[in-house]
N, C-alpha and C positions, 0 to 999 in steps of 0.2 A: 512549452511543456503540456501535454495532454493530460489532463486529470480524468480517471474513470472511477466509478465506483467498484470496489473489490481491489483496487491495485495495493501492492504492499511496497513500500519503501524502506531502505535500511539507511540508517545513519548511525556510524559508530556501531554500537553492540545493540541497539535498539529498532526494531522494525516499527512501522507506522502504518497501518491498514485504514484505507479510506471505507467507511461504513455506508455513510449516505452521501450523495453528491448532490448539490442542490446549485441552483443559479448564482447565488451569492453567498452562499456558506457550505462549509465541510464539516461533517461528524467522522471523527475518526477515533481509534484507539491505538496506543503505545504498547506494545508488548516485548518479551524478551526473545521470542521465538516465532516465526512465521506462521506455524501451525496453531499457535496458541490463540483461544478466544478470549482470555482473561484481560482485563484492564477496564478502566473506565472511559466511557463515552466522554469526548470532547468536543467542543466546537469553536470554529474560528470562521473568520471571513475568508474568502478566497485569497485575497491578497496577504492577509497574515499567515495562511496555509503556506503560500508559495515561500513567503520568507522562512517558515518553518523547515521546508525542505532543502532550502539552499545548502548544497554540499552533500545531499542523500543522492543514491543511486537506486533506480527502479529495481527491485529484486524479481527475478525472473526463475522459479524453480527449474531444475535439471530436468530434461526430458528422459522418460525411459527409452530403451532402445527400440521396443515394441511401438512406440508412438511414431516413431520416424517411416516405419514401412507401413506400406498401404497393404491391407488385406482384400485377396481376390474375391 
């Protein structure tokens, strides 16, 4: 699993956004929608964070049709 800053993971009805990625720790927020910035910052070690994400899927927003086409 490749963790990156800014990733959003969907677990059930909640979205987990990685706010700060460090070598040994992850700072994240849990929100009700992928666009929300509400939520308290929480810290976990990478190992604990990976356990938290067990069963979660990486959220990828749908692309707009104009993003798929190249502009001349």
